[in-house]
Structure formats: C-alpha cells, structure tokens
N, C-alpha and C positions, 0 to 999 in steps of 0.2 A: 438463507442466502446472504443476508447482511453480515452474519457471524463468519461465514466463509470468506467474504470480501475483506472483512476486518483482519482475518488471519493473513490474507495475501498482503494487505497494506503493512501489517506488522513485520512480515518476512522481507518484503522488497523495499519498504520505506516510501512507497508512492501508490497513488490510486491507479487502477488498471486503465489502459486506453480503451479496451473493449472486453466484453464477457460474452461468450456464446455457449449454450448448452450443447453437450455432445450426446447424440442419440444413444439410448441404451438398448438392451435386448430383453432378457428375462429377469434381470435383477431389479430390486427396488432402490439400489444405490443410484445417485445422481452425479453426473460428471460435467464439469464446466471447464472451458478453455479460457484462461486469463491471458491477455496480451498486454505487455508493458509498453511504455512510450519508446523503448529502444527496439521494439518489434519482437522481443523474446517472449515465448509463451510458457505457461505453467498450467498443469491440470489440477483443478480443485475437486475434491470428492466429498459428498455428503452421504453418510450411511445412516441406517435406521437402527443398527445394532452396535453398541459399544464393543461387545465381545468379538463380533466379526471384524470390526475395524482394528481392534487390538491384535487380532491374529494376523491380519495383513501387514500391519506396521512391524510387528515382531519378525515375521517371516522375511519381509523385505530387507530389514536391516541385517538379518542373519545371512541372506543370500548376497547382499552387497559385500559382506566380509569375505564370502567365498568367491567373490568376483564373477558372479553369475549374471547373465543378461536380463536384468529387471529394471524397472524405473526406480529412481531414488526418492524416498520420502524426504521432503524438505522441511516441513513444519507440520505440527500436530496441535489441535486445539486441546485445552485442558480436559475436556470431557471425552476426547478421542472420537467424537462423532464426525469430525471434519479434519481433513488433512490436505496437504499440497504435495504433489509429486512432479518429477520431471516429465515433460511432454515427449512422448516417443513418436509424434507425428500423426499423420492422417491415414496411413496405409496399413491395413491388417493383412495377414496372410489370406484371410477369407476374401477380401477385396481383390488381392493380387491374382488369385486363381479363379476369379468369377467367370472368366471366359470359358475355361474347361468345364466348370460346373454347369453353366448355362448351355453348353454344348452336349449335355448328357453324359459327362465324364470323359470326354476326349481332351485330355490335357496335353498342351504342347510341351516341347522340351524345356523351355524356360519355367513353366509352371511346375513341371515335374521336379526340376532341380530345387525349386523353392521348397517343395514338400520334402525332398531328401534332406535338405539342410536343417529343416525343423525337426525331423524325426531323428536325425543323428545327434542333435543337440539335446534331445530329451533325456537320454541316460546320464549325461553330464549333470543335468539339473536334478534328476532324481537321486543319483548316488552321492555326488559331492554335496548337494543341498541337504542331505540327511545327516551329514557328519557334524557332530556337536550340537545338533538341534534339540532344544527342550520341547518335547512333544506336548507338554502340558499347556502350551500356549496355543495349540491348535483348536479350531472351532468347527463344529460344535463338540467334537470329541477327538481324543488324541490318536486313536488307532482304528484301522479297518478290522472289524470283528464280526462274529456271527450275528450279534444283535443288530448292527447296522445293516447287514445284508438282509435280514428278515424284515427290517423296517422298509427297505427299498422294494422288496418283493411284495410286501403287503400294500405298499403305495401303488404298485402296478395293479394289484388285484382290485383294490377299492376305487382307484381313480381312473383306471382304464378298462380292465376286464369286465367289471360289473356294468359299466356304462355301455358296453357293446350289446348286452342282452344275451350273451352266450350262456348256455346252461352248463354248470360244472359242479362236481362234488367237492365241497370246500374242505372237508377233512382229508380226503385223498390228496388234494393239491397242497394242503399245508404240510403233510408228511413229506412230500417230495421237495417242498421249499426248504424243509429243515435238513434233508440230505444234501441239497444243493449248497446251502450255506456252510455246512460242515466241510464240504469239499473245497469251496472257494477259500476258506481260511485254513486249510490243512498245512500250508507252508507259511512259515513266518516271513513277513516282508520287512526288510531293513532299509527300504528306500522311501523317498518322499513321494507319496501318492498325490498327484496334482488334483485329481478328481474331476476337474472340468477342463481337461486338456483338449482344446479344439481350435480350429483355425481362426475363429473370432477373437481368441485370447492370445494370439501371437501377432505382435507388431513387427514391421520390417523397417530397418533403417535405409538410408539412401543406397547402400550397397547390397541390400536384400538380406542382411543378417537378421536372424529372428531374436526378438525380445519378448519375454513372457510377462503377462499381466493376469489379474483376477485369480490368484492362487490362494485366496483367503480361506477356502474350504478344504485345503490340503491337510494330510495327516500321514502317519506312518502306515505303510501298506505295501502290497505286492506291485511290482512294476508292470505286470501284464495289464492291469486296469487301464492305465493311461494310453497304452498302445491300442487297446480295443476301443477306447473312447474316441480316439482320433481317427482311426481307419474305418470305423463303422458309423461315422457321422451320417445321419439320415440323408441330408441333402447333397452330400459330396459326390455321390455316384462313382466312386472309384471302381475301376474295372478289376477283375480277378487278377490280371497280370500286374497292374500297378500296386494293388494291395500286397501281392506276394513280394514284389521288389522292395516295398517300404518295410515290410516285416524283416526281410533279410538285412536291409540297411540298419535297422534298429538293432537286430541281433548282433551284427558285426561291430557296431559302435559300443554296445553293452560290454563286450569283452574287454574293453580298455579300462573298465571300472570295477569289475567284479567277476568272479568265477561263474560261468554260465552253464546251465544244464544242456543235455543233448538236444539236438534240433527236434527230435520226436517229442520228447518231454515238453520242450518249450511250446511247440505248436498245440499239443493237447491241452496244456494249462491255459494257453491264450484262448482256445475255443471256449472254455468254460466262462472266461471273462467276457468274451464277445456275446454269448448268450445272456449273461447277467446284465451287461450294459444295454442291450437291446430292450430288455424288459424294463430296466430302470428308466430309459428315456421315454418309453411308451407311457409309463406312469406319469412322468412329468408332462408329456404332451397331452395326456388325458386331463390332467388337472388344469393346465394353462389353457387348453383348447376347449374341452367339453364344458368345464365349469366356469372359467374366466372368459371364455369366448374370444381369445386372442388368435387372430387370423394366422400369424406366423406359425403357431404351434398346431393349429388345425391342418394347415397345409403340409406340415412335417409328418403327419401320421402315416400317410400313404407310402412315402419313401422308407420310413422305418419299418413298415409292414413288409415292404418288398425286401428289405435287408433280412428280416426274420425268415421270410419264405425261402430266400436263397440259402441261408444258413441251415435250415431244416432239410433242404434238398441235398446239400453237400455233406451232411453229418449223420446220415442214417446209421443208427446203432451206436453212435459215439457217446451219447449222453445216457447215463444209467438212471433216468427218471422217467419211467414209462408213462405215468399218468400226466405229468407235466408236458411231455412231448406230444401225447395224443391230444391234449387240450389245445396246445399251441397250433397244431395242424388244423384242428377244427376252427380255431380263431382266424387263421389266414384264409380259410375258405368261405368266411362270411361274405355275403353279397356286397356290403359296403367297402370291403377291402379287396375285392376282385375287380380289376379294371376290365371293362367290357371293350373288346376291340371292335371298331366299326368295320362292317364288311366293305369290300372293294366295290367301287362304283361300276355298274354295268353299262353297256352301250345304250341301254334303254333309258338311262338317266341323263343321256346327253353328253357324257364324258367318256374318255377313253378308259377301257378296263385296265386296272393295274393291281398289282399285289401290294397291299398296304404295309407289308413287312419288308419291302425291298431295302429300306434304309435303317432298319432296326439294328442296333449294335449287339454283337454277340457278347455274352458275359466275359469271355476271355480275350476280347479284342485288345490289340496293342494301341499305342498312341496314334493320333492322327498323322497323316503324311504331310509333307511340307512342300511349299512352292519354291521354285528356283529364285523367286524374287524376295524370299524371306531374308531378313537380317542384312540387307545390302547397304543400309545407311539410315539416317534419321527420317522419320515421317515428316513429309511436307504436305500441308493441306491447301488446296486451291479453292477459292470461293469467288464466284462470278455473279454479276447481275447482267441481264440481257433483255432484249426485246424479241418476242416470238416472231415478229415480222422479219427479223434478220437471221432467224435460225438459232439453234442451240449451240453454245460454244464448243469448240473442239477441245479434246483432252490431249495435251502434248505428251503425256506420259505413255500413251498408247493403251491404257487400261480400260477405256470404253466410256469414260465420262462420269461415273459415280451417280450421285443423286441429282435429280432435276425437280424443283418445286415450282408449282404454278401458283403465283400470287394473285391471279386475276379474280379469285372469289372474294377478295377483301375489298373494302370501300376504297375507291380511287380518288385521291385528291386532285388528279389531273383533270377532272371534269369541272373543276371550279377555277374561275379566272385568276384569283389571287395566287394560285399555286402553279399555274401553267409553265412559268419560266424557272421554277425552282426544282430541286431534286430531293431525294430522300435523305440527303446529308444536311439540308437546311432546317433550321430550328422551327419555322412555321409548319413545314410538312411533318416534321417529327411530332410536334404537338398535335396536329390534326390526326395523325395515325394513332397516336397513343391515347388520345382522348376518346376516339371512336372505339378502340379496344379490339377490333377484329384481328388486327395484325399481331397483337400480343398473344391472343389464343392460338393463332396459327403457328407462331414461332415457339410457343411452349411445347408443342408436339414435335417440332423440328429439332429443338434442343435435345429432347430425350433420345430421339433416334440418332442424332449426330454424336452425342456423348457415348452411347453404347458402341457405335461403329468406330469412332476414334480410339476408344479403349481397346477394342479387339485388334485394331490395326497395330497399335503400339505393342500389344502382347505378342502378336504374330511376327513383328519385325518388318511389316510392310513399309513402303517408302512414299507412297503417293495415294492421295484421296481427294476427290473433287466434289464440291457442292455448287449447284447453280440455281439461281432464282430468276424466273422469267415473269414479265408482266407485259402489258400492251406496248408501252414505249420504252421500257428499260430505264425509267427516269425516277419514279417515286417509290412504289411498293417494293420492287425488286432490289433497288438500291438500298433502301432502309433495311430490308431483310438480310441481304448479303453482308452489309457492314456490321450488323449486330451479331450475326452468327460468327463472323470472322473474329470479332473482339471477344465473344464468348469462349470460343475454342482456344484462342491465344491466352486468355486469362486463366482458364481452367487447367489447361494441359501444358502451357509454356512452350509449345512447339512453334516452328515457323509456319506462318500463314501468308500465302500470297493472294492478295485481294485485287480483283479487277472489275471495275464498273465499265463494261465494254462500250456501251452507247455514250457514256460520258467521257471516255478516253482518260479515265483515272486509274492509275495503278499504285498499289501500296504494298509494302512488305513488312509484316509484323515479325521481327526476328525472334528466333528461339531464345528463351531465357537460359542463361548459363547456370 
C-alpha cells in the first residue's frame, strides 16, 4: 500500500486527502480510491500478477487510442504490479439495475434501457477494439481455442460436478467434451472476447453511458461468448422476453461493424456458448463456493442451476452430445438443486387457504406495469417526529403515510431531570442516547430499510416518500431519530428532504444537491 501511495504522490505531486478501499468481488486484485485536496479522485490498483496487470495496461492504452469507453491508465509502477487509473464513479450497471434483479427479474423501463445501451455498445468494443491489437499481450493466452475450452470444461467437472456426488462415466463425458470443444472453436473469431462481460464490470457515468472495466482476461475469440456471459448471468433473472429483446439489440448493433450470419445460424451458435458459459460459471462457483466457502458464490449456484434447467427444457434435441445432456439432466434433478415448494396453508392452520403460486412470474412475462405517478418529478422525502399522544402525522401527498417507526422501546432520556427541558437536537441528549447505544442499533436497521426504499423510488420515478418517528412526547428519541435519518438520506442520495419535528414546531428543508 505504501508503494501505491508513493505512486500517487509521484503522479499528483501531493499527499492524498483520503484513501478508501473499494470492495472487490471474486478477484484477488485490490482497488483503492484516492481523493486529493481539490476533491478529485483517482483509483489505485494492486495486482498479484505482473502479466495480468501488463495485459490490462496494454489493452487499456490500445482501447484509449480507439476512443472506446474505458478508464485511462494514468501511471504505472516500474514492476507493473501497481497502477493508477481514472475514477469512473460509484455506480455500476449491476447497482443501477438492482431493483429489477431484487424483484425477481421485473425490470422497469429505465433499467431495461440501461441494459440496451450496454448491449449495443458491446459490438463496438469487440470489433473496433480488435483492430490493430497485438494478441500476444493478452493474458493468460492470446486466443480462445480447444485447449482453453477443455480446461474450463474440466474445471466444471472437478470443481463442481464431482463435488455434487453425481455418478457419471468419465470417459463418455470426456468424449462429449471434446466434441463440444471442437464445435465451439469451429468458426474463427476475429473479435475481442471480453471473457468477463457482466453488469459488475460496466460503470455508468452521470448520463447513464456505459464504461467497461476489468477486461484484463480478454483475448481473440468469437463474439457469441460475451453475449452469453452477459444475458445468462446467474443472479440477473432476465425474463425470456427481455433476453430475446437484448439478443436482437445486439444482433442489430453488430451489423454496423461486420457481416453477420443469418438469424438462425446466429441463435444456434449462441446456444452453444450459453451452454458452455453455464458450465464454466458452475465450475467457478464450485471452486469459490464449495472449496473456498465464499457465500456469494454458494448463493449463486441455485440461480445458475435454474438457468441450466431452463436451457435444457428449451433446447431438446438441439445439442449433439447425448451423454453430456443426459448427465446434465440428472444433475439438475439432484435434491440439493431442486427447490421444494411449500404447500399452501389450510384453514386448519389458522390462515386463509391460498395458492402459493399466485404471484409466481411466468418465464415469458414482460416488464412490470407502471403507476400513473411514475416519473412526474423529483423524489421528495418527508421525515417527521411526533408524539403518539397527538396521533400519527398526516401525509399531504395522499399516498398514505409511508413508514412509521416506534422509538419507545429505546432508553428514554426524558425520564431524567437534566434532560426534561431539552430535545433530541441538544448535545446532552445526543450524548445520552449515543452513549447508551440502543438508538444506534435501532437506526442501523432503519437506515438499511430506508436506503432500499429510497433507491427503488428513485428508480421507479416516484415523487413522494414519508418516514415518521414517534415516541411518548415527541421530544427526545423521535426527534433524534428523525433528524439523523433526514441527514443520512440527504447526504447519501442528494435529494430534497423536508424535515418536521411536529411537537417542537421546527421545520427544515434540506435542498436537493445540484
């Protein structure tokens, strides 16, 4: 870290005002955000492999010459294990579409448009990025070939398949693997194969334009691979209809850069790479999950198996690898990958009998419907403190009042004489509540709930949201809580927050940041 900081000082001529580590995902690379005294930020990277870093640095400089949307490498250490790059901000495509992902794949119009923009930019990156590129700089190899395919298929076999306990004939499976590898590499690929093209590796600028990162594993190869990698991401839950639209958008954009095959041929080739990509990610999830015990990858196994099950169901007879197909079908039927549906409650259970599948999405469902209130203006959040003696505050927007939190379970400073005439805005009360700690634990849960709700309201284009905190007198605990939530939301989201401590007759507006 000292060497990375020294590189920053050498490049900028000053010590950083602050340094914060940026959370990583599956990579061993470490990322840090350096902020200068002028407020400008730069991202510093520490890698464990010089060759991998060299590949990224070379590719980045090549893509910059092609005017492709990537971060710019600013400075590199002599050993190439550390470098600085421009900061593309905090918002990845993965973050921006989290609402639709968490809603089980019901992406709204704004989220779908972000996906379309990213997928239409991909052919530009693949085809123009390949022009004049010296493939010998790629890591760990310059080209997608049979050997690399077999490596990934065996990675699936040893790191995932064997760990499930499924019985299979290894020689028959190996024979099908070799046929599969030959078919995948039957057409020469003249494009840049990103290899890890996924929503986490796409950053968005303030206008929603995509920028690509983490392409150091790229090489020469077929363009189908990246499309399959993106659209069959395990946790994305893209519907059949949305996938079909995005495949069309990609196919249409690809025509601008190269001669394209017929739609039938394109779809058939794409299906091969979808199957390959699903096996490849299961191998990675098996190693990272079963062996390294990383929760994110363990949680990703079931969605990946659901994708595999769906592909097998839709592609009956499509793939000429009978033993592999039979083995994969048996794999999807293993108990650990079969989600057991809970039976509906009966009246004898004390609940109304209902069909547990009423709200289950159909695989070919379209996007969610939209409210007449969507997109009518900026979101304004109202935060109130009140006394339960005087009733819960009215919601002037007519939406019904939002969240109401009861603070009366926390320690009450109003019971003690020194605090009786003070409020939750006064320093002695603040110290009392924070030293006690109960209110901090209470608000920690409130913040998580509020953050998710505000994020979704911003994504949906809603205009009004209200949070209210009540206590006995509307003087101490509720005032403290309302004040802190209002400041938290304003600081994190930069939107207008209208704050009212009703019983104290205090109103405050935290204006939206421009």
